[in-house]
N, C-alpha and C positions, 0 to 999 in steps of 0.2 A: 411431507418431508420434515426432517428433524436434524438436530446436531449429530445424532448417532448415524443417521442415514448418510449425511455428507462426509463424516470422517471415514465411514466404511468405503464410500465411493473414492475418496482420496487415496486410501490404502490400496484399493484395487487398481487405481490408475498408476500409482507408483510401481506396483508389481508388474503391470502390463508394459510399462516403459522401461523396465529393468533398473528402476531407481531404488535407492536404499530406503527401507521403511523409515518414516519420520522425516524424510528430506524435504517435504513440502509443509510450510506453515499455513494453517487456516486462519485468515483474518475474518472474524465474524463482524460483518458490517452492521453496526448498531445505530447508525444515523437515523433520526426521525422514528425511533422505536420507543414505545413506552418503557419506563424504567422496570415495570414488572416483568416484561419479556426479557429484558437484558439480565435482570437478577436471576431469572429461571435458568438462563444459559450459564451464568456464573456458578450457580448452585450445582450444575452438572459437571463442574470442574474445568470448564474452558476459561482461558485467561487472555487470549489475544483478540483484540477488538479494533475496529476501524471506524473513524468518525470523519465527516466531511467538513464540519465547521468548528472552528476553535471555540466560538462563544457557546455553542450547544454542548460541546465536550466539557467546558469549564463548569457548566451547570449540572453535569451528570456524574463525572468521574471522581472528583475529590472525595465525595461521600462513599462511593463504591470502594475506593482504595483504602478507606478506613476499615471496611468490613471484610475485604477479600485480599489476601496476599498474592503477590506475583503477577498482578495485572500488567499486560504489555499493550500499550496503546499506540495506534498508528494513525497519522493524519493522511487521508487519501483524497481530500478535496483541495481545491485551489487555496493557496496561502497568500494573503495580502501582506505586504511588508510591515504594515502597522500592527499586524497580529503576530509577527514573528517572535517577539519576546515571550508572549503567553504560550505560543506553540512550543517553543524550546523548553519551557518549564514543565509542560504537561505531557508531551508526547515522547515515546521511546524511538519512534521512527517517523520521518516525513517523506512521503512518496511523491511529492509534487514540486520539487525544485525544478524551475522551468525558465529562469531568466537571470541575467547577470546581476541586476539590482538586488534581487532576492538572495542570491548566493552570497553577495558581498555583505548584506545585512546579517545573514545567518553566521557567516564567518566572524564578523565583529562581535556578535552576541556570544558565540562560543568562547571567544577569548575573555569576554567580560564575566561570563557565568562559570567558566572552568569545566563545562560539560557540553556535549553535543549529541543529539539523537543521531541514529543512523540516517543516512540520506539516500533517497532514490531520485534519480533524474527522470522527469516525465518526458517521454518522446511522443510527439504527435504523429504517429506512424501513418495515419490517414491524411495528413496535411489538411485538416479541416479548419476552416476559418473560425468557427465558433468554439473550438476546443483549445484548451491550454496545452502547453508542451513545446519543447524545442523541435524544430523540423529535423528530419533524419539527416539531411545534408550538413546540418550544423552541430549534430550530436557529438561527434568526436572532439571538436574544438571546445564545446561547452563542458564536456566531461573533464578535459584537461584543465580548463579554467577553474572548475570547482576543486579539483585535486590540488591545484596550485595554491588555493586558498586554505589548504589543510582541512577541508571538509571531509568527513568520513563517508565517502561515496560507496555505498554497499552494492548498488545495482541500478537497474532501470525499471521504469513502469510505463505501461501503455493502456489505453482504452480504445479498442478497435472501433471503427465505424459500424453502426448497427446493421447496415445493409451490405456489408462486405464479409467475405470469408475470414473469420477471426484467425484461423491458423496461419494465414499469410502474414498477418501483422505480428503474431507471436514469433514466427520464424525470423522476421526482420529484426525485431527487438533482440532476440537471442544472438543474431549475427553481429549487431552493433556492440552488444555487451562482450561477446567473445573477443572481438578484435581490440577491445579496450581493457581486457584482463579483468572484467567484472563478472562475478558469479551470481549476483542477486537478480532475479527476474520476477517482478511483481506484475502478474498478468493472469487473466482468467477470472470470470465471475460466475454467477449461478448457472448461466446457460451454456458455458463453454469451458469450465475449469479443467475438465478431463483432457481436452485438446491442449490446453496450456501446459498441463503436467507432462504430456507426451513430448512437448517441445522445450521442456526444461524449466518450467515455472518453479520458483522457490517459495513464492507467496501467492496464494489465491484469495480473492476477496468475494466472500459469499454472504449475502444478506437475507433476502426474502425467503430463500430455500431453508434457512434456519429459523428465522423469527416469524415468518408470515409476511404478508404484504405490508409495506410501510404505511405508517399513519402520518399523513401530511399535517404539518402544524398550521 
């Protein structure tokens, strides 16, 4: 698999779903990938990347940003409140807003810094104890709370349980987004992004299918 293969499959999935060409953003998940692999994808012209950890991203992306214009960086892993300031400075979008304390911290920092990345609220669609995200029953209230803090809520994000049909979770996320007037849907990964696009995904997160298997640190 390669970047070209994935972008072709995304284009085909857009077409099959009756979506406009280019309506889906590919986030190339570069977490735990060697810099050489990331640079190779940058050299092919791709500019949208996803990282799981603020500290890892801080060690990787400032240098790349000096050499490549137009990089768009998305935080797709859990965010601790004590890392929020660094995340606000480095990332263009944060996909894992999942609790009131974090939302309040981000809102305060946005006022201080005079800028704010796009925000996606993570919904724990599978209601899994080990997974981050607001529960579906609390999603509407939390969305309104974040909007009341003047956070730029772009949409919602989910990571379906590995042993359940992903499409059911994508459909649930789309339903919650629609009733709250949100059009951003960050859903779908290497194994299921075509299903996600069929159900309205605006951002898909693909890593190993582009870079190869992760190299654990």
